[in-house]
VOVEXMI-124975 format. One record per atom (N, C-alpha, C): z negated, x negated, y negated. Coordinates in steps of 0.05 Angstrom, whole numbers, padded with zeros to 5 digits, always signed. Example, Ala and Ser with C-alpha at 12.3 -4.5 7.8 and 13.67 -1.06 7.14 Angstrom:
BEGIN
-00156-00264+00114;-00156-00246+00090;-00156-00264+00066;-00142-00257+00045;-00143-00273+00021;-00157-00258-00001;
% end
This chain:
BEGIN
+03958+01472-01050;+03965+01499-01043;+03949+01519-01059;+03961+01538-01071;+03947+01558-01087;+03936+01579-01069;+03911+01585-01071;+03899+01606-01054;+03899+01632-01069;+03902+01654-01054;+03901+01681-01065;+03873+01691-01064;+03863+01701-01086;+03837+01712-01087;+03837+01742-01082;+03815+01755-01084;+03813+01783-01079;+03830+01800-01098;+03837+01790-01122;+03852+01805-01141;+03882+01800-01138;+03890+01792-01115;+03918+01786-01109;+03936+01810-01116;+03958+01806-01129;+03976+01827-01135;+04000+01826-01116;+04016+01847-01114;+04038+01847-01095;+04059+01826-01101;+04060+01816-01125;+04080+01797-01132;+04072+01768-01125;+04046+01765-01119;+04036+01738-01113;+04040+01732-01084;+04042+01707-01078;+04044+01698-01050;+04031+01671-01047;+04015+01668-01026;+04002+01643-01021;+04023+01622-01013;+04046+01630-01006;+04067+01611-00996;+04090+01609-01015;+04085+01617-01040;+04107+01616-01059;+04116+01588-01064;+04142+01584-01063;+04153+01557-01067;+04167+01554-01094;+04168+01576-01109;+04181+01575-01135;+04211+01569-01132;+04221+01554-01151;+04250+01548-01151;+04256+01523-01135;+04236+01510-01124;+04240+01485-01110;+04255+01490-01084;+04276+01475-01079;+04292+01478-01055;+04277+01467-01031;+04279+01481-01009;+04266+01473-00984;+04288+01458-00968;+04289+01432-00972;+04310+01416-00959;+04307+01415-00929;+04282+01415-00920;+04278+01415-00891;+04289+01440-00878;+04283+01463-00890;+04293+01488-00880;+04323+01489-00881;+04335+01480-00903;+04364+01481-00907;+04378+01463-00886;+04367+01438-00883;+04380+01419-00865;+04378+01428-00836;+04354+01437-00827;+04351+01445-00799;+04366+01470-00793;+04366+01489-00812;+04381+01514-00808;+04411+01508-00806;+04421+01488-00822;+04449+01481-00821;+04456+01469-00794;+04439+01453-00782;+04445+01441-00756;+04445+01463-00735;+04427+01482-00737;+04426+01504-00717;+04451+01521-00719;+04459+01527-00744;+04484+01543-00748;+04508+01529-00737;+04510+01502-00743;+04532+01486-00733;+04533+01486-00702;+04509+01485-00690;+04508+01485-00661;+04520+01511-00650;+04513+01533-00662;+04524+01559-00654;+04555+01560-00657;+04564+01549-00680;+04593+01549-00685;+04608+01531-00665;+04596+01508-00659;+04608+01490-00640;+04608+01502-00612;+04587+01517-00606;+04585+01530-00580;+04607+01551-00575;+04619+01561-00597;+04640+01580-00595;+04667+01567-00590;+04669+01541-00592;+04694+01527-00588;+04702+01529-00558;+04728+01525-00553;+04737+01526-00524;+04721+01507-00507;+04717+01514-00483;+04700+01498-00465;+04711+01470-00461;+04737+01467-00461;+04749+01441-00457;+04741+01421-00479;+04740+01432-00503;+04731+01415-00526;+04701+01410-00525;+04686+01430-00518;+04657+01428-00518;+04648+01408-00497;+04660+01408-00473;+04652+01391-00451;+04664+01363-00453;+04680+01358-00473;+04692+01331-00476;+04670+01310-00481;+04648+01318-00493;+04626+01300-00497;+04602+01311-00483;+04592+01296-00463;+04569+01306-00447;+04544+01310-00464;+04539+01291-00482;+04515+01293-00499;+04517+01316-00519;+04540+01318-00531;+04544+01340-00550;+04541+01367-00536;+04553+01369-00513;+04551+01394-00498;+04522+01401-00491;+04507+01381-00482;+04479+01385-00475;+04462+01393-00499;+04467+01379-00522;+04451+01385-00546;+04457+01413-00556;+04483+01420-00558;+04491+01446-00568;+04481+01468-00550;+04484+01464-00524;+04476+01485-00505;+04446+01489-00506;+04430+01467-00508;+04401+01470-00510;+04393+01484-00536;+04406+01477-00558;+04400+01489-00584;+04405+01519-00583;+04427+01527-00572;+04434+01556-00571;+04416+01570-00551;+04410+01558-00528;+04392+01570-00509;+04364+01575-00521;+04353+01554-00533;+04327+01556-00545;+04327+01576-00568;+04348+01575-00584;+04350+01594-00607;+04351+01623-00597;+04367+01628-00576;+04368+01655-00565;+04342+01664-00553;+04328+01645-00540;+04303+01652-00527;+04281+01659-00548;+04281+01644-00569;+04261+01647-00590;+04267+01670-00609;+04292+01679-00610;+04301+01697-00631;+04285+01723-00633;+04280+01735-00609;+04267+01761-00610;+04238+01758-00621;+04225+01737-00612;+04197+01733-00622;+04197+01727-00651;+04216+01711-00661;+04217+01705-00689;+04223+01730-00706;+04242+01747-00696;+04248+01771-00711;+04225+01791-00712;+04211+01794-00689;+04188+01812-00689;+04166+01800-00706;+04163+01773-00705;+04143+01760-00722;+04148+01765-00752;+04174+01764-00760;+04181+01770-00788;+04173+01799-00795;+04178+01817-00777;+04171+01845-00782;+04141+01849-00785;+04126+01836-00767;+04097+01837-00768;+04086+01825-00794;+04098+01803-00803;+04090+01791-00828;+04095+01810-00851;+04118+01822-00851;+04125+01842-00872;+04105+01865-00872;+04098+01875-00848;+04079+01897-00846;+04051+01889-00855;+04043+01865-00847;+04016+01856-00855;+04014+01853-00885;+04037+01845-00898;+04037+01843-00926;+04034+01869-00941;+04040+01891-00927;+04038+01918-00939;+04011+01931-00934;+03996+01920-00916;+03970+01932-00908;+03948+01920-00926;+03931+01936-00938;+03909+01925-00954;+03893+01904-00939;+03886+01883-00953;+03871+01861-00940;+03844+01871-00928;+03831+01890-00943;+03806+01900-00934;+03808+01914-00907;+03831+01927-00903;+03835+01941-00877;+03837+01922-00854;+03852+01900-00859;+03855+01879-00838;+03829+01866-00831;+03813+01859-00852;+03788+01846-00847;+03768+01865-00834;+03769+01891-00841;+03752+01910-00827;+03758+01912-00798;+03784+01910-00791;+03792+01912-00763;+03783+01888-00747;+03787+01864-00759;+03779+01839-00745;+03749+01834-00746;+03736+01845-00766;+03707+01839-00770;+03703+01821-00793;+03687+01829-00812;+03683+01814-00836;+03663+01791-00833;+03645+01793-00813;+03624+01773-00810;+03632+01753-00788;+03621+01729-00791;+03625+01709-00771;+03609+01716-00746;+03618+01705-00723;+03603+01710-00699;+03622+01719-00676;+03609+01724-00654;+03624+01730-00629;+03640+01755-00631;+03631+01775-00646;+03646+01800-00647;+03673+01797-00660;+03674+01783-00682;+03700+01778-00696;+03718+01761-00679;+03707+01741-00665;+03723+01723-00648;+03734+01738-00625;+03718+01756-00613;+03728+01772-00590;+03751+01790-00599;+03748+01803-00622;+03770+01820-00633;+03795+01804-00637;+03793+01781-00649;+03817+01764-00654;+03830+01755-00628;+03813+01748-00608;+03824+01739-00582;+03839+01761-00568;+03827+01785-00567;+03841+01807-00554;+03866+01815-00569;+03865+01813-00596;+03889+01820-00612;+03912+01801-00605;+03905+01775-00601;+03926+01755-00595;+03937+01760-00567;+03920+01767-00548;+03929+01772-00520;+03947+01797-00519;+03940+01818-00533;+03955+01843-00531;+03981+01843-00547;+03983+01825-00567;+04007+01825-00584;+04030+01812-00568;+04051+01827-00564;+04073+01817-00547;+04093+01801-00563;+04086+01776-00568;+04103+01757-00583;+04103+01730-00570;+04124+01715-00575;+04125+01687-00566;+04107+01670-00583;+04104+01645-00576;+04086+01627-00591;+04094+01624-00620;+04120+01624-00626;+04128+01621-00654;+04125+01646-00670;+04129+01669-00657;+04123+01694-00671;+04093+01697-00676;+04076+01690-00656;+04047+01690-00660;+04039+01672-00683;+04052+01649-00684;+04045+01629-00705;+04049+01641-00733;+04071+01656-00736;+04077+01668-00762;+04056+01689-00769;+04049+01706-00749;+04029+01726-00754;+04001+01714-00759;+03994+01693-00745;+03969+01679-00749;+03967+01668-00777;+03989+01656-00787;+03990+01646-00814;+03985+01668-00835;+03997+01691-00829;+03993+01714-00847;+03965+01724-00846;+03952+01724-00823;+03925+01733-00821;+03906+01715-00837;+03912+01689-00837;+03896+01671-00854;+03900+01677-00883;+03925+01683-00890;+03931+01690-00918;+03917+01716-00926;+03913+01734-00907;+03901+01760-00913;+03871+01759-00911;+03859+01736-00904;+03830+01733-00906;+03815+01731-00880;+03828+01729-00857;+03814+01725-00832;+03800+01698-00833;+03777+01696-00818;+03763+01671-00818;+03778+01650-00802;+03772+01625-00807;+03785+01603-00793;+03781+01605-00763;+03757+01612-00754;+03751+01616-00726;+03768+01638-00714;+03771+01660-00728;+03787+01682-00718;+03817+01674-00715;+03827+01660-00735;+03855+01652-00734;+03860+01633-00710;+03841+01614-00706;+03844+01595-00684;+03842+01610-00657;+03823+01628-00654;+03821+01643-00629;+03846+01659-00624;+03857+01671-00645;+03881+01687-00643;+03905+01670-00633;+03908+01646-00645;+03930+01628-00638;+03927+01616-00611;+03903+01608-00603;+03899+01594-00578;+03901+01612-00554;+03891+01636-00556;+03890+01654-00533;+03917+01669-00528;+03935+01669-00548;+03957+01688-00547;+03984+01679-00536;+03993+01654-00540;+04022+01648-00537;+04035+01658-00512;+04025+01652-00488;+04039+01661-00464;+04027+01687-00453;+04006+01697-00466;+03992+01720-00455;+04003+01747-00463;+04027+01748-00474;+04038+01774-00480;+04042+01790-00454;+04044+01816-00456;+04046+01833-00432;+04071+01825-00416;+04093+01821-00430;+04118+01816-00415;+04117+01789-00401;+04107+01768-00414;+04106+01742-00402;+04085+01741-00379;+04064+01755-00383;+04043+01756-00362;+04055+01769-00336;+04071+01790-00340;+04083+01802-00316;+04103+01784-00303;+04118+01769-00320;+04137+01750-00309;+04123+01728-00293;+04101+01718-00305;+04086+01696-00292;+04073+01707-00266;+04064+01732-00266;+04053+01744-00242;+04073+01744-00220;+04098+01750-00226;+04119+01750-00206;+04125+01722-00195;+04120+01702-00212;+04127+01674-00205;+04105+01660-00189;+04080+01665-00197;+04058+01650-00185;+04037+01667-00171;+04039+01693-00173;+04020+01711-00159;+03997+01720-00177;+03985+01742-00168;+03964+01756-00183;+03939+01739-00188;+03931+01724-00167;+03906+01709-00169;+03907+01688-00191;+03928+01673-00192;+03930+01652-00212;+03936+01663-00240;+03950+01685-00242;+03955+01697-00268;+03928+01706-00280;+03912+01720-00265;+03886+01729-00275;+03868+01705-00282;+03869+01684-00265;+03853+01660-00270;+03861+01647-00297;+03887+01644-00300;+03898+01632-00325;+03892+01649-00349;+03894+01675-00346;+03890+01693-00369;+03861+01692-00378;+03842+01693-00359;+03814+01692-00366;+03806+01665-00378;+03818+01644-00366;+03812+01617-00376;+03822+01612-00404;+03846+01622-00410;+03857+01618-00437;+03841+01634-00457;+03832+01658-00450;+03815+01674-00468;+03788+01660-00472;+03777+01649-00451;+03752+01634-00454;+03755+01611-00473;+03777+01596-00471;+03782+01573-00489;+03785+01583-00518;+03799+01606-00521;+03803+01617-00548;+03776+01625-00560;+03759+01638-00545;+03733+01647-00555;+03715+01623-00562;+03713+01604-00543;+03696+01580-00548;+03706+01564-00572;+03733+01561-00573;+03744+01545-00595;+03740+01559-00622;+03743+01586-00622;+03738+01601-00647;+03709+01598-00656;+03690+01599-00638;+03662+01596-00645;+03657+01567-00655;+03670+01548-00643;+03666+01520-00652;+03677+01516-00680;+03700+01528-00686;+03711+01525-00713;+03693+01539-00733;+03682+01562-00726;+03663+01575-00744;+03638+01558-00749;+03629+01544-00728;+03606+01526-00731;+03614+01503-00749;+03638+01492-00746;+03647+01470-00763;+03649+01478-00792;+03657+01503-00796;+03658+01514-00824;+03630+01517-00835;+03612+01528-00818;+03584+01533-00827;+03570+01507-00834;+03576+01485-00819;+03564+01459-00825;+03579+01444-00846;+03600+01456-00857;+03617+01445-00879;+03633+01420-00869;+03636+01417-00843;+03654+01397-00832;+03683+01404-00839;+03689+01430-00837;+03715+01440-00844;+03712+01460-00867;+03732+01462-00884;+03730+01482-00906;+03735+01510-00897;+03722+01529-00909;+03726+01557-00902;+03752+01567-00914;+03762+01589-00904;+03786+01602-00915;+03781+01611-00943;+03795+01601-00963;+03791+01609-00991;+03800+01638-00996;+03815+01650-00977;+03825+01677-00981;+03804+01698-00971;+03781+01689-00961;+03761+01708-00951;+03752+01727-00973;+03747+01752-00966;+03738+01772-00985;+03714+01787-00973;+03698+01799-00990;+03676+01815-00982;+03684+01844-00983;+03678+01859-00962;+03685+01887-00962;+03665+01903-00979;+03675+01924-00991;+03657+01942-01007;+03635+01954-00988;+03612+01960-01000;+03590+01972-00985;+03599+01998-00972;+03594+02000-00946;+03600+02024-00931;+03630+02027-00923;+03645+02006-00927;+03674+02007-00920;+03677+02008-00890;+03691+02029-00880;+03695+02033-00851;+03725+02033-00845;+03732+02021-00823;+03761+02018-00816;+03775+02045-00812;+03764+02061-00793;+03779+02085-00785;+03783+02105-00807;+03762+02111-00824;+03767+02130-00846;+03788+02119-00866;+03786+02093-00871;+03805+02081-00890;+03833+02080-00879;+03835+02075-00852;+03862+02075-00839;+03874+02102-00840;+03858+02123-00834;+03869+02150-00836;+03878+02157-00864;+03863+02149-00883;+03869+02154-00911;+03896+02140-00919;+03899+02115-00910;+03923+02100-00916;+03948+02113-00903;+03945+02121-00878;+03967+02134-00864;+03974+02161-00877;+03954+02176-00886;+03959+02201-00899;+03974+02198-00925;+03969+02176-00939;+03981+02171-00965;+04008+02156-00963;+04015+02147-00939;+04039+02132-00935;+04064+02149-00935;+04084+02141-00950;+04109+02155-00952;+04132+02136-00945;+04145+02140-00923;+04167+02122-00915;+04191+02126-00933;+04204+02104-00940;+04229+02104-00955;+04245+02079-00948;+04270+02080-00953;+04287+02057-00947;+04281+02034-00966;+04273+02041-00991;+04265+02020-01009;+04240+02006-01000;+04221+02021-00988;+04197+02008-00977;+04205+01990-00953;+04223+02000-00936;+04232+01984-00913;+04245+01959-00922;+04262+01960-00942;+04276+01937-00953;+04255+01917-00964;+04236+01927-00979;+04216+01909-00991;+04200+01896-00969;+04192+01911-00949;+04176+01900-00927;+04191+01878-00912;+04217+01883-00905;+04232+01863-00891;+04238+01839-00908;+04244+01843-00934;+04249+01821-00952;+04224+01803-00954;+04201+01815-00957;+04176+01799-00959;+04171+01785-00933;+04177+01797-00910;+04173+01784-00885;+04190+01759-00882;+04215+01761-00889;+04233+01738-00889;+04223+01717-00908;+04216+01725-00932;+04207+01706-00952;+04182+01690-00943;+04163+01704-00932;+04138+01691-00923;+04141+01676-00897;+04163+01680-00883;+04168+01666-00857;+04181+01639-00861;+04191+01633-00885;+04205+01608-00889;+04188+01584-00882;+04162+01585-00888;+04144+01563-00883;+04143+01556-00854;+04145+01576-00836;+04144+01572-00807;+04171+01565-00796;+04192+01578-00807;+04219+01575-00796;+04229+01546-00798;+04221+01532-00819;+04230+01505-00822;+04221+01488-00799;+04196+01492-00790;+04185+01476-00768;+04195+01486-00741;+04200+01512-00739;+04212+01523-00714;+04240+01511-00710;+04256+01511-00731;+04283+01500-00729;+04282+01470-00722;+04264+01456-00734;+04261+01427-00728;+04253+01423-00699;+04235+01441-00689;+04227+01440-00661;+04250+01444-00642;+04267+01463-00649;+04291+01468-00632;+04308+01443-00630;+04312+01430-00653;+04329+01406-00654;+04317+01383-00638;+04291+01378-00641;+04278+01357-00627;+04277+01362-00597;+04271+01387-00589;+04271+01395-00561;+04298+01392-00549;+04319+01398-00564;+04347+01395-00554;+04354+01366-00550;+04344+01349-00567;+04349+01320-00564;+04335+01310-00539;+04310+01319-00534;+04296+01310-00510;+04310+01321-00485;+04318+01346-00486;+04332+01357-00463;+04359+01343-00457;+04371+01333-00478;+04396+01319-00475;+04393+01292-00460;+04371+01279-00465;+04368+01252-00454;+04347+01249-00432;+04331+01270-00428;+04309+01269-00408;+04312+01293-00389;+04312+01287-00363;+04315+01309-00343;+04287+01322-00338;+04287+01348-00339;+04262+01363-00333;+04256+01363-00303;+04276+01357-00287;+04271+01356-00258;+04249+01336-00251;+04250+01314-00265;+04230+01293-00261;+04202+01304-00267;+04199+01318-00289;+04173+01329-00296;+04163+01349-00275;+04182+01366-00265;+04174+01388-00247;+04169+01378-00219;+04181+01356-00211;+04180+01347-00183;+04157+01328-00178;+04151+01310-00197;+04133+01288-00191;+04105+01291-00204;+04100+01313-00217;+04074+01316-00230;+04056+01331-00211;+04044+01316-00193;+04026+01328-00173;+03998+01332-00183;+03980+01343-00166;+03953+01349-00174;+03934+01325-00175;+03942+01305-00190;+03926+01281-00193;+03919+01277-00223;+03901+01258-00228;+03895+01252-00256;+03919+01242-00271;+03936+01225-00257;+03960+01215-00269;+03979+01238-00275;+03982+01256-00255;+04000+01279-00259;+03990+01297-00282;+03964+01301-00283;+03952+01317-00305;+03957+01304-00332;+03954+01277-00333;+03959+01263-00358;+03988+01264-00367;+04006+01260-00347;+04034+01262-00353;+04042+01290-00362;+04030+01310-00350;+04036+01338-00358;+04028+01342-00387;+04004+01331-00394;+03995+01333-00422;+04014+01319-00441;+04024+01296-00433;+04042+01281-00449;+04068+01296-00454;+04079+01308-00433;+04104+01323-00435;+04100+01348-00452;+04077+01362-00448;+04072+01386-00463;+04069+01379-00493;+04060+01355-00499;+04056+01347-00526;+04083+01341-00540;+04101+01327-00526;+04126+01319-00539;+04148+01339-00536;+04146+01357-00517;+04167+01376-00512;+04162+01403-00526;+04178+01408-00546;+04175+01433-00562;+04189+01456-00547;+04174+01472-00533;+04185+01494-00518;+04171+01520-00526;+04186+01541-00531;+04174+01567-00536;+04160+01577-00511;+04143+01597-00514;+04127+01607-00492;+04145+01616-00469;+04168+01628-00475;+04186+01637-00454;+04196+01613-00437;+04199+01590-00451;+04208+01566-00437;+04186+01553-00421;+04161+01556-00429;+04139+01543-00414;+04134+01557-00387;+04138+01583-00386;+04131+01599-00362;+04145+01589-00337;+04172+01587-00337;+04185+01578-00312;+04178+01549-00304;+04174+01532-00324;+04167+01504-00318;+04138+01503-00307;+04120+01519-00319;+04093+01520-00309;+04092+01531-00281;+04109+01551-00275;+04110+01562-00248;+04119+01542-00228;+04138+01525-00235;+04148+01504-00217;+04126+01483-00212;+04110+01477-00233;+04089+01458-00229;+04068+01468-00209;+04065+01494-00207;+04046+01506-00188;+04058+01508-00160;+04082+01519-00159;+04094+01525-00133;+04107+01501-00120;+04120+01484-00136;+04135+01461-00124;+04118+01436-00123;+04101+01432-00144;+04084+01408-00144;+04056+01414-00134;+04050+01439-00127;+04023+01447-00117;+04001+01438-00136;+04006+01441-00162;+03987+01432-00182;+03981+01454-00202;+03963+01474-00194;+03957+01495-00213;+03944+01486-00238;+03929+01465-00237;+03916+01454-00261;+03937+01443-00280;+03957+01430-00270;+03979+01420-00287;+03994+01444-00299;+03998+01465-00283;+04011+01489-00293;+03996+01501-00317;+03970+01504-00314;+03953+01514-00335;+03954+01496-00360;+03952+01470-00355;+03952+01451-00377;+03979+01452-00392;+04001+01455-00378;+04027+01456-00391;+04029+01481-00408;+04018+01504-00399;+04018+01528-00414;+04001+01526-00439;+03978+01513-00437;+03959+01513-00459;+03962+01490-00478;+03968+01466-00467;+03968+01442-00483;+03991+01442-00503;+04013+01455-00496;+04034+01457-00516;+04026+01470-00541;+04007+01490-00539;+03996+01503-00563;+03977+01485-00578;+03960+01471-00563;+03940+01454-00576;+03951+01429-00589;+03974+01420-00579;+03985+01395-00590;+04012+01399-00603;+04022+01423-00604;+04048+01429-00614;+04050+01421-00644;+04068+01403-00650;+04070+01393-00678;+04079+01415-00697;+04094+01435-00687;+04102+01458-00703;+04077+01473-00712;+04059+01478-00694;+04034+01492-00701;+04017+01475-00719;+04016+01449-00714;+04000+01431-00731;+04011+01431-00760;+04037+01429-00762;+04049+01428-00789;+04047+01455-00804;+04050+01477-00789;+04046+01503-00802;+04018+01507-00811;+03998+01499-00795;+03970+01501-00803;+03964+01484-00827;+03978+01461-00828;+03975+01443-00852;+03986+01458-00876;+04008+01471-00874;+04020+01485-00896;+04002+01509-00905;+03992+01523-00885;+03977+01548-00891;+03950+01541-00904;+03936+01521-00892;+03909+01515-00902;+03908+01495-00924;+03930+01480-00928;+03931+01460-00948;+03915+01435-00942;+03906+01433-00917;+03889+01410-00908;+03900+01398-00882;+03898+01372-00879;+03905+01359-00854;+03883+01361-00833;+03858+01361-00843;+03835+01360-00825;+03833+01384-00806;+03841+01407-00816;+03839+01432-00799;+03858+01431-00775;+03884+01426-00779;+03902+01425-00755;+03896+01401-00737;+03885+01379-00747;+03879+01356-00730;+03855+01362-00712;+03838+01381-00721;+03815+01389-00704;+03824+01407-00681;+03848+01419-00683;+03857+01437-00662;+03858+01423-00635;+03872+01400-00632;+03871+01387-00606;+03844+01375-00599;+03829+01366-00619;+03802+01355-00614;+03784+01375-00601;+03786+01400-00609;+03769+01421-00599;+03779+01432-00572;+03805+01436-00570;+03816+01450-00547;+03823+01433-00523;+03833+01409-00528;+03843+01392-00505;+03821+01386-00485;+03797+01378-00493;+03777+01373-00472;+03772+01397-00454;+03772+01421-00465;+03769+01446-00449;+03792+01450-00430;+03816+01446-00441;+03841+01450-00425;+03842+01430-00401;+03836+01405-00407;+03838+01384-00386;+03816+01388-00365;+03792+01397-00374;+03770+01402-00355;+03778+01424-00336;+03788+01446-00347;+03796+01469-00330;+03820+01461-00312;+03838+01446-00323;+03861+01437-00307;+03852+01420-00284;+03834+01402-00288;+03823+01386-00266;+03809+01403-00245;+03794+01422-00254;+03780+01440-00235;+03800+01457-00219;+03820+01467-00232;+03840+01484-00218;+03855+01468-00197;+03861+01442-00203;+03875+01425-00184;+03859+01420-00159;+03832+01421-00162;+03815+01415-00139;+03804+01439-00125;+03810+01463-00134;+03802+01487-00120;+03826+01501-00107;+03849+01488-00110;+03874+01499-00099;+03873+01501-00069;
% end
């Protein structure tokens, strides 16, 4: 993977694929498009095959659920590509340590995106020079913590558990971010090659005001921004589309009722919840109702929290995108190693304080 240095020009991209065709993106996108076309067929034809109906319906449902997050993610990627890297790093914090990790964690919590939209933005933040610890804190703390999903979860499980889950997920994000920074400092993991040093005396607010003052909106700028957002999103979209397909296959042959009914507040139930969260590719909107059922129907708040968080820590889409972004396998493989012990420990505690 070619890394962008400080002298990056607008025409360069860390994710440039050249003229090479992305067969994974083409094939998965084709299956998704075919699913939508088949879904438009008369119901008598669609329901003639139980498995085809289940697969197509799941693909369309997941696609519709993820669509807004993906679209907003593309817009954010395009916008981030237009913002000077120095300004982004000044906002997140240029130095390692708790301050930068806290900023990244709060940014992830406040950004109203689904897990796949967050993943696209996180990849772009790495490209723009955020530290590895900041990117990990941003990704870990954010997926279900958007304002809209938090309100939905509040309605489903109550204020007490929403606040508990929110604080716990932020804690895991902060601790994990600091651990990743320590792993970089000890050279166990490589640092982000896109890191830059800010000029002496560089301040965020004066520079932001200056950039806004000099900004002139035009339709050509809007087109360029959106085009770049779509272009830089291809790396993530290929894995998102593959996730939709695999999740639809699982939904076709495995009943979620079993997961929601029998996963009680036991070590076995917690382990099975982790297993399901690992193999089931569900966007954050999809995890919320399932997690709510695990708390209300199975009386297992720890399982509910584990289902919300473990999907992020073990999600193969996230692992593959991190592999693409960083160019290394070791970094995404450390994601579950660092986060899962924290998630399972808190899940176990929540199950026993219920």
